[in-house]
N, C-alpha and C positions, 0 to 999 in steps of 0.2 A: 160708581164705585160701591153705592149701598147695596146694589144689586149682587155684587161680587160677594160682599162681606155676608150677606143673607145666605147665597149659596154655600159659602164655604161652612157657614153655621149648621146649614141644615145638613151637608155632606160631609162633616167633619170626621165622622167615624170612618166613612169610607176612603175619604181622602188619606187618612191616618194609615188605614191597611196598605192602601196602594203605595202611600211614602215607605212603609216599612218592607213593603215587598222590593220597591227600587233599592232600597238600602242593602236587602239581604242579598239581591241579585248583584249588586255592585260590589257586596264585600266577597260574594263568592267567587267573583271573576279577578278581583284584584288580589286575594290572597295567594300567596305564591304556592303553585302546585308543581309537581313533580313532572319531569318532561315526558312525553308520550312515549318515548323510546327508551323509558327506564326499564321495563320487562325484558327487553330484548338483548340478545348478544348478537354480535355482527362479526362478519369475514373482515379480512384485512386484504387490501391488494398492494401488490408490490410491483414497482415499476423501475426499469433501469434510467441511467442518466440521460436516456434519450427519450424517456416517457414512454418506452414500450414495456408492455404487460409481461411478467415474469410469471407472476402466480397469484390466484386469489384463495385464500383459504376459506374453510367452512366455518362457520359459527360454532357456539358451544354444542348447540343442538343439531348438527350436522347438517345444516341449511346454508345456502348462499344467501346472505343478507347484508346489504349496504345501506346505510341511511345517507338519503341524499336530501339536503333542503330544498325547500319549494322553489328558490331562485335559482337553483341549478338544474332544473326539470324542464325541459323544451314546453313552451306554450302549447305546441301541436299536441302533446300528450294530455295537459291539463284540460284544454277544450275538447278535444275529442271524449275526455272521461266524462266532463259534465254533459255532453251532447249524449252519450250512450247511457249513462247510469243516472244521472240526477241534474235535470235542467234548472229545478227549483232550488239548489243546494245554498244560494247566497240568501234566500228570502225564508226559508222554513226554519222551525225552532229545533228541528233534528229529526222529525218525522213529517210526511206529506199526508193530511188528513184525506183529501180525495183518493190517492193511492190506495191508502189503508182501507178504506171503506170499498173500494172497488174489487181489491185484492181478496177482501173478507168474502163478499158476497159470491166471486167466483170460485173462489176453494171451497168454503163451507155450505152454501145455499144451492148455488148452480152446480150444472153437471159438469162443468168443463175442467181445464186441465187447472193444477195449482198455479196460482201465480204469486209473485214476489212483489213487496212493495217498500223494501228496505232502501232508504237512502245511504248516501255515503257515509252519514254519520251513524246511522244504525249498523252498517256492515263494518264500520271502525269498531263501535262497541264490542259486538259480537267476537271480532278477533281480538281486542284488547283485553277483554275479561274472559274469551275462551266459553263463550255462552251457548247453549244448546236452545237454538230456537224453533225445532221443528213443532214444539208444542205450544199451546197459547199462552200458558205460563211464562214459557221462555220468551216468547214474542214479548208479553207485556214487561219483562223485565228488560229487555233489549231496548224497548220503548223509553223507559226510565234512564236506563243508562245512556241514552242518545241525548236525551235533555241535558242530563248531567254534563256531558262533553259539552253541549252547547253553552252551557253555562260557565264551565270552567275553562275553555279555550276558545280562541278566535276561530274563525272559519277557515283561514289559511293553515293553522295550526292543524287543525281536523283533517283539511285536505291532503297536508304534507305527510300526516301519520298514515293515512290510507294508503297512499301510493308506496308508503316503507312497509307497511304490513302485509300488501296485498301479495296472494300466490300467483306466481306466474308458470307453474308447469314443473313437473319435476320435484327437486327439492330447492327450487329457487322460490326466493321471497324478495320483495322490494323492487321497484321500478329500476333503482341503480344498478342491482346485481343481475336484473334481466337485461337490461340494455348492453351492459358490458359483456356478459356471457354470450346472448344470442346474436348481437351486431358489432360486438367489439367496439363498443363506442359508449361514452359518458350519455347519461340521460338527456344533458344539454345538446348533442350533437345528432339525434336521430332525425332522420327524414320523416316524410308525413306517410309513407306506407310504413315505416317501422313503427311510428308512434300510434297509428291506428292498430297495428297488429298488437303491441303492447297494452292496449287499451281493451281489446276484447279477451285477452287471456285469463284475467283473473275471474271472469264468469264461468268460463270453461278452460281451467287449467290442464285438463287432460286431452285438450285438441292434439290428434296424433302429427308427430314430427317424425318423419324418417331418421334413425339415428346413425345411419351410415351417410347419407347423403345432406342430411340437415334440411331438407325441402318439405315445406309444409304440406300438410294433408288439404284434401279438398274442404272439409270443414271448416278448419281454420282460414282458410283462404277466402271461401263465401263469407263467413263472419266479418273478416276486415273489409271485404268490397261492398257488404251491405252497408256497413257504417260510413264508408267512403261515400255512398250514394247521398245517405243523410248529412254528410259534411257539406257536400256540394251544394246542398239547399241552403245553406247558411253562409259558407264562405266561399270567395272566388279561388278557383284553383287553376294554376298554369299548367298550359298543355305538357310542359315537359315533367312536371310532377305527375300528371294523369298517366303518361305513358310509363310510369314506374310501375303502375298496377298490372300491366299486363306480363311484365317479368316474373319468373319463378321467385316464390319466396323462401330463401335460403336462410336458416338459422343455425348459429354454431351451437352444438350441445356441449354439455359439460366434459364429457369425456375428451373432447378436442381442446379443452383449455391448456395454455402453455404451462410447461412445468420446467421452467430453465433454471440453472444452476441450483439445483436443490440443497447442496450442502450450504452454499453461502445463504439462501433464504432461511434455513433451518437454525443457522447458527446467530441470524439475525433474532429469529423468534425465540430462542431457546436462553439466547444471553440478554434479552430484552435490551438490543441495541436500539431500537425506536422509542419514541416518546409513548407514554402512556395515553390511551383515547386517542391515537392516531390511526385511522383507518386506511389512508392513502399514504404509502410510504414510498419515497422515490431513495432509489439506492443509488449508489456509487458505480455498479456494474455497467459495462457496456456490453450488451448481449452479442453484438458484432463479433467483438475480441472473445468472447466466451465460446462461441460457436466456431471461430477459427481454431481455438484451442482444444476442443473436444473432438474435431475433425482430425486434427493432428496426432493426438493422441490414439484415436482410433486406427488411424492407418499404421501408426507405429506400433500398436499392440499386435494387430493382424501380422506385420511382416517380422515381428520376433517373438511369436507365441512357440517357436520350435526351441528358442534357448531357455523357455520358462519363464519369460517376461510377460505377466498377465495384467499387472496393475501400474498404476502412476497417478501424482497427484500433483497439480501444478497451480502456482498463484502467480497473478501478475498484478503489479502496483504502481500507480503514479507517483513517482517519487516526488514530485512536486508539490500535491495536494494528499499525499498518503491514501489516496481513494483506492480501495481495491476494484481493479476494473475487469478481473476475471478470476474465478476460483473453480477448480475441479478437483472436488474432494477425494475421487477414485476416478477410475477408467470407466466404470460402469454402476450407475446408481443402484441399478435393479438386478445387478448380478450377485447372488447370495454366494456363490463359491468363492470370489473374491473378497466378500464382506463389503459389497459396494455402497451401504449405506452410511460406512465410517467416513468420517471428514479426515482425511488423511493429512490436511494442512494444519491440524490441530493435535495430530499425534505426536507425541514426544519419541524422537528417534535420534540415534547417535550421529551426529553430523559429519562424521569423517574429519577430513581437512577444511571444510567451507567455512571455519573460524579462524584461520590462519590469518587472514588480510588484516583482523583486528589487532592480532598479536605484533604484528609488523606496525600498524599505525600507531600503536600504544609504544612500541619502541622508539620510533621517530618522535614522538612527542617528548619521551623521557631521555632523550640524546644516547640512546643505546645504538642507533645505527642511521645511516641514510639509506635512499634508493640504490645505490652502487657500493654500498659497504661490502667489503668482501669477510664471507663469514665461513667458517670451518665446518665442512661436512665429513667428519671422520669419526670415528668410533669413541664415545665419551660417555663415562658415567657421570649422572647429576646425583651424587648421594646413593640411594639405594635404585635408583632409576636408571636404567640403560636401554633407551629407545632404539628401535631399529627404523631402517627408512623401508618402504613398501617393496621396493626390488631388492632389500637386503645389501645393497652396494654402496659405496660412499664415493663422493664426486671430487673430495678434497677443498682447495679454495673455489668458492662460489660467490657470485654476487647477491645481495640481499634480493634483487629483482627476480634472477634466475632460480634462487632457492625457493621463492614463493611461488611463481608460476609452475616450478617443476615438483612442487610439493615435498620439498625435502623436509624430513621431520627432526632431523639433530639441530639445523640452525633454529627452526621454530622454538623447540624446547631451551636452546640457548638464550635467545632472547626473551623469553616467558622469565628464565629464570634470573634475569638481571632486572625484571621489572621491580619497581618499588611501589608507589602509589599514584594510581590505583594499580593492584594486581590485576591480571586478568579476570579471576574470579570476581574481584570487586566491580570490575567494568561490567561482566554480564550481568551481575545482580542489579547493578545500576540501570542497565538497558532492560529491565523488566524481564529475564531469564527466569521462568517460575520453576519451583519445585525443584532447584538445585539441592544437593547434599552438603555437607559442610566443606569449607576449603582444603581442610586436612584430608578430606575422604578421598579427593581427586588427587591432590599434589599436582606435579607437571603433567599427569596423564591428560587432565582437561583441555591441554592444548592440541592433542590429536584425536580429539572426540569422546573423551572419557564421560562428559556429561551429556545430557540430551536437551535438545531443542526442538521446536516447532516449525515447520515452513513459514508462518505467519511471524514468529520471532525472528526467524532469519531474515525476512523480507525488511523489518525494521531496521535491522542492524545494517544491511546493504544500503538502504536509503541513507544511511547517515553519510555515506560515501559521497553521495550527490548533494545532501544538504549541509555541507560545511562543518561536519561532525555533530550535528543535532540530532539527536534520538526523539522520534514522534511515534503516538500510537498509530494504528491502522484505522482508517475510516471506512464504513460500511454504507451509512446512510447520509444523504444531502444535509440534514440538519446537525450531523455530528462535526464539530470543531475542535481545531487544536490551538490552544493559548498557551501564554506563558507559563501557566501552572502544569502544561503537559508535555513541555518542551524541555529537553535536557541536553546541556551542551557536554558531551561526553569524550570527543576528540576535537584538536585544534582543526580550523579550515586548513592548514598546511598538511597536516599528517593524512587528512581525509583526501585531499587532492594527492599526495604521492601515492597513498595506497592503490587508490583508483588508478592513476597512471602506471603502477607497476603491473596490476592486472592487466590493462590494456594491451602490454607487450606477449599476452597469451595468445594464440591463434588457434584456429580450427584445424586440427590432424588432416582431416580428410580433404581439406581445400588447398591444393598445393599453389594455385594462384593468388589465394587470398593476401598474401604479403605484399603482391605486386599491384594489387588493386588501390590505386591512389583515392577513388572516390568510395571505396568500400565502407559500409556502415560503422563506424566505431562501437566496438562491443569489448565490454571487460566481463572477465568471469573466472570462476575458481570452482573446480571439481572436488568431490569427496567420495570417499569409500569408507563404510563402516566396518569394524573389526568383525572378521568372520562372514564377510559379504552380505550382510543383511540389507545394506540399503546404498544407492547410487545417487549421489547428488551432483548438480550443477547448478550454481547460482551465479548471478551478475546482472548487469545491465544494458541496456542500449536505450537510444532516444531518452525519452524521460520516464521509461520504464524500470522497474526491478523485476526480473523473473526469476523463478525458483522451481526447479524440477528435481521431483522424486522419483526414485523407481524402488519397489520392494514389494513385500508382501506383509500385510497388517499382522499376520499371525508370527511374525519374525523368522519364518523360514530363510535360510542362507540358499544362494544361488551364486555360483562362480563368475555368472554372466553380471552380476550387481557390481559393477566397476565404473566410478562416475565417469572417467574420461570416454570409456567404451561403450556406455549405455545410457547414460543421462544426457551426456553432451550431443550426441546426435540429436535427440528429440528437442533439447535446448535450442538448436540451431535451425530445426526444421520449422518450429513455433515462430522463431525471428523473422526468418525468410518468408513464411506465409503472411505475417503481420505486416512487414515490410512491403511485400507485393500488394496487399490489400490496401493500405494506407502509403503509398510511394513518397509522397510529398510533405509528409510529418518529419520536421525538423527536431533535432535534439536542441534542448535549451542552451542558450550560451551562459556559461559561468563564468564569472571573471577570477583571475587568479588571485589568489591570498596574497595579501600585500607583504607580509613577513616571511619571503621566500625568495631565493635567488637561484641563478645556476651558475657552476663554476667548472673549468676544466679540471679533470683529475686523471689519473693513472689507472687505467681500468684493471690493472693487474692487482693493486692494492687498495683501489678504492679510494685513495688519497690524493692531496695536490701534487700537480706534475712537478717534476724536475726535468733537467735538460736531460737526464740518463734515461727518462721512461721511454719504452718502445711501442707500447700501445695506449693511446689516449682517448680519452671521451669526455662526456659532460654528466653532471648530474645535479638534481633540486638539492638544496638544503637549505635549513633554517638557520640563520645568523644567531651565533650566541648559544645555539641548541645543539644542533646537528655534530656529532664528533668526526672531526677532520683533522688530520694531521698532514705533514709533509711526508712523500712516499718514500720509505726505506727499503722497499725491496730491491730496486736497482741501485747499486751502490760502485762508484768508481774506485779503482785501484791501479796504483802506479806499480808495473810489471818489468822486470829486468828483461831486456830483449834476448840475451843469450839463455839465461837459466830458465826463464820463464816463471821465477819465483818473485815474491814481494819487493819491490825495491825500498830500501831505508833511506830516510832524508839524510843529507841533502841530494836532491834529484839531480840527475845529469841529462836533459832533455835527447842527448845523443845517443845514451845508451839504455832509456826506459820509454814506456809508452803506458797510456792509459787504457785500461780493460774494465768492461762494466759485468758485474756479476750479480746474480739474483741470491739475496738472502732470504730463505724460506725456513719458518720453525721447522722443527725435526719432525712432527708429526704429520705436516703437510708434506715433506720431503719423503715420507715412506709412502704415503699415497701416490705421489707420481712415481715412485720406483715401482711400486705395485702394479700399476697402471703402464708400465712399460715405458715410461718417459722421465727417466731419472733426470734430474737438474744436476748441472755441474757444481761440483762445491767449491764455496770460495776459498781461495788461496791461504794458507797460514802465513801470519804476520809476526808471530810471538817472537822471532828472531831480531826483531827491531827495537832499539831501545826508546824510540819516541813513536807514537803515533804518526799516521801520513797527514800532512797538512801542506797542500799544495795549491788548494782551489782559490787563492787570491783573498781578497779584502771581504770580511765579513760586515753584514749592514750595521750602520749606526744610527740609532734614532735621534733625530733632531727635533720633533714634536711629538708628544707634549715636553714640556722643559722639567728637567730635574729639580726636585725640591720647592715645587709649587703646588700650591692648593688651588684646584678649580672650583669656583663658587659660581652656581646658576640659581635663577629664579624659577620655582616651578611654573608660574603662571607665563614664563617668556621660553620654557625651555626647548621649544621646537626651533627656536631661532639662535639657540646658542649651543654650539658643537664644538668638540674638540678635534682639529685637525691632526691626522696621523701621519707622519713624514719620516723618511730615512735616507741617509746617503747609501749608495749601495756600488759594487763593482761595476765596472762597465759591461760586463757580458751578462749582467742579470737583465732580464725580460719583464718579470713579475715578482711582488713581494706578497705575502700573506699574513694578514694580522690576526692576533687572537687576544681575547681577553681571558684571563684566568682560565686558559688553554682550550677557550671555546672558539672555534673560526667565526669571526664576523664579516670577512671580506678580502678581496684583493685588488691591487691596483698596479698599474705599469710604473716601471722606475720612475722615480723623482716627480710622482705626481701623488698628492695627498688623498687618503680616505677619511671622510667624515663619520665621526663617531657621537652618538648621542647617549649618553648615560641614563638611565633609568632608576638609579637610585644612589646614595651616599654611600661612599666606602673607600677602601684602599684596594685597587685593582693591580693586577700584574698584567703588564702589555707587553706582546711577545712579537716580533717579526722574523719571519723566515724568509729567505729569498729561494729562487727556484733551483739552486744548487745545495740547499739544505743547510746554509749556515745561517746564523740568528744572532738577535740582541734583544736584550729586555729591559724593563724598565718598572718601577713602581710609580702607579699615578694615583694622588688621592682627588676625590670630588666630594663637594658638599652642595646639597641642593636645599635652597633656603626657601622658606615660605613667602 
């Protein structure tokens, strides 16, 4: 013990210096240092949803450079680098004294060739600080900087940085960029021949590689093979791996890199849709679908160039996830004559009639119509606005479904004029349609394409029909998500379903057999043509996809060929057919029917509930308590005298009179029939009778709910407490129809009750109508108690 104490006393100054040195070294190492990647800028790589490379961008200094962590670099690359460059890397302090002395004598004293003695750390120092090491002064600075690196960073940090700084030929730096460009693989997945090739490239990055074939020249192949011989002295090599060295060395060149969906990738870059500091971006795109659509557009443009059709944009969205699966901004990105680099899916264009489905959906939600409501397609003035149809003709009475799929303008404007809150303009602004002028600026012309939308905005609207009325933004990258803050319920599930079901009645004109194919792919779509024939649209859905097709010219030049049904629709179906052929087993998602929706028998002529006199019957969806349905009043029975043919006056004699059914049409519709050459027989005049006809037997008599009774229910048990609606009816009656405050809630066979669940307190007017048009009513008071 005394010996140790004496030693410390004698050497205390030296030991103190050593201790201070150790403290300084530790302080330098432990003090936070900027990452070695800080001075560099990096490329971004974009992959599709199936991890296929779409594009690799250049860094700010026009280099391909990707930072790859050491753990993601193949051990073959690391081991071959140490074998080739610096076998003593993990043992020296940043420089190798023996190598330096040998290189100094060979270069400056001997007469041999110049020799280098740079370690991996020294080479990193030269690249990191951009040193000129051709002079002795520069070499000394490099040595000092190398020691500085060793003091500040770990060996693994230095090795990782070297592999990410090193040049690999052309404008390619970093092993990650080199492996991806040359071999289409990440640095973790290269095989041994590829790893050795990447190892020898930094020392001679100008090794010749044929730009046409990508085959490496003799010098590069020989350098790799020489390193392989040294490798075999240290590592065991499988015969199968060794055989690979006899194969030609083929390396992809930067000119051959993929450049898929350029408009799509450009939008992600320009709008900064990917996260900051994220170099590998997984997008939502499906490159197979992108290729299918590009091929179909190319074929279509080639076939229709004589019509002046030169450009198109197409957008395909997965409605279930709102992921953009394909985006074609123009027919040809590299064609300057059509302004090919413009992203047409972001261009504001007049949508024509493609917005009409949402007018009908809003009308359904606000009780203006149901899918089979009869609307008037007649000349109509809406204040100072008098719209016309595309064909400048009028169809007279037309069902809402037929009016929508035939794109009749007058019914659409009528529905829009009846909307309250939201108005059509308010709906569009809520759906994030950008840059609209004021509502007063458009008036009702907004219904017919007076405003402008983009294909991407239109796709978000049509996706609502699949998503039960919920609006969501489009997704471009895998990390983008839609949450409750970005989702808006703008339509009811019932209205969304009905609007889509109405559109599904539309069929492709060129396919005569389409309607007869029971297994045909369900497709719903709407066409649109802008004013002046500047834009042709077809928008719709199939399977889980929303597809938007636009044809036109980016400079707004008109063309009579730009008619949605004639130009855009054929391309729309060509794309669908091609995708269905490529993915024949993909099934459409099954959506459950909205709960608050029922089907009812109606008289198709009026769109109202059937009576005994109705001649054409059908069915329609309706929302109880919302949809406007009454009893048909077009077909009405009249007692006619057998001899004179005039209206018989009561009392009636069955021997001398009989019942005839007449159609009672409004005068404006009667004019349309007459103009079309199918005049309707005018109902006979009954003004000579002193009293109205009444020969139809007993009217209904409500038996439940009771008169002068207040029905009280507890809110927490409301589902189990309903009011039974019942009425005594004439024996000839088959069905009775029930209304609450003039809103149809359901029908039931005679003498069978209908259950009614009130949703609020108040005084209600209950009306029952039988299928012969007779009625009874009663006031019902309901109180919901806490």
